C-alpha angles and dihedrals in degrees: 000000000000122000121212100243108170120207099341133096116287123201139177117003091357090067101092140180100359100102094116091048092051091049090049091053094049091049092052092047089065089075111008149020120268131226108203108207130190141110125276115292094014091118106265094135090046088054090050091051091050088055088049096045097042109033119179134219091017090291117163111231130197126188117208125186107210099180094102093052112115102174137015095266088062089063092061093039091053091047093050093044091053092048088053088071090070110066094192092054092046093050088051092050093047092057094051108031113055092190092057092049092051094043094050093045089055092054097039093055086074094042093051093055091050098251118159099244134164101234094200091051090051092049091048093052090054095043103043095097100038107026092128094056094042093047091051092047092051094052093044090051093048088058087068094052118115092238129062111241134212118196115200111208109197122195094009092158091051088056091052090048089052089052092053095043091050131059097295122113119227091250090058091053090048090051091053093050092048091046091054091047093050090055093048096050095046105126090232091059100096106122100049120067133177135219113197121196133173140161092231120057113262088208090070093059095040090053092046091052094044094239102108089144091061090089102035090114090067123089114215121234116184124218100207137128126338111282094239140015092243091066091049091052092050089047092054092046089053093049093053094040089058089061092041091242126145119229122181126225087252090055092051091048090051093053092049091045092053095044095046115199104036099254108170095220094054091044089053093049092054095041090050092053092046092052091045097050109031111098094199127063091230114073122213126204090239092055091048092053092050091050091048094054099035101038114015091046091032133095095269092065098036092109090064090067108020094094089068089065097036097051092062083084086079087073121081116266096262094046093045091054093047092046093053091049093049094047093047093052092041091054088056099042101036094220140016130198115242094254091052089055091048093052090049090050092051092049094048095046094038092231126149093213129346110154092159092054090048094048091049092051095048090046090052091049090050094046090048090051099243096120143016127217116225107206094191092062099025088233143121128235134174114282091238137015094230091052090051091049090051092048090048090052098050111018108029095099 
């Protein structure tokens, strides 16, 4: 039975309705690396943990959280520290990578005598001058392992942002990205694959750094809404069944109507508020609508959506200003043709003509799941109804 877990990682039986997505990822990993795309709280990390918890074809899977990484050496340190959790893998690495054997011996001297030591700090001290060579040696050695491996890299874009916000120059970040790409596309790299996920689009940073081709070996898989309404209905029935509440077909239709595209996270937010606030065990469509407007779009739930506004700060000043203007007007109008958006962009940025800047901004807004492009009408709309309603409530003035 499915629990209503809002905004945090779900595992086991609480992971619902993503079977086709999981199968798609495993199929792609047979031949290529995967870029898992989707906004914050849409379930990317839950997807990663499903890959970790339920590996297929006897593949060995490692999950690595890169958010704390501040410089390139941390990438290799985090990888090596995670591999340390598997004694069989580590024994294999020790016999084939002399640097790894020496580095670990240096750290474990302190561990063996019972000293309180930060293992990652110890690894970093020993890797700071040769992290490239050691990282390359580790991945090359893993290619000779008896098992195929999948390495899940969570919050990769956050790591790149940390690099840029820290003491690194852009050319150093570019060098890291190109170094990592060179290792991945080596013809001998056949047994080790990567899944990269992040709550901020990697395309934004690659474009900013001028290395958009650094990830062209990845195939994008989007974590978005449920693929069909039937799955969304079953999901809602499970959520209410867990609380032993009755919800009518009309109530379910009302929730899906208010949410718009059946995005699990937004469904969970509304269902959670309904269960929390309804006094009776039977939920009416009228009560659901009142809760949606007064609570879900109200101040008490603002934190569920505020990051959509706050993360525009990742854009440069000119693009941030234009993005906020476009989203504000789009929330009011519902949709704009492409040329209307372009004219608004030019006016807000005070440019005579900047089609490249406009295309880059609209691409970023699409990749970050603010808007959708409708080819049949050559127009843009909000990515989701509930996000448009929230924007209209708080940022339409």
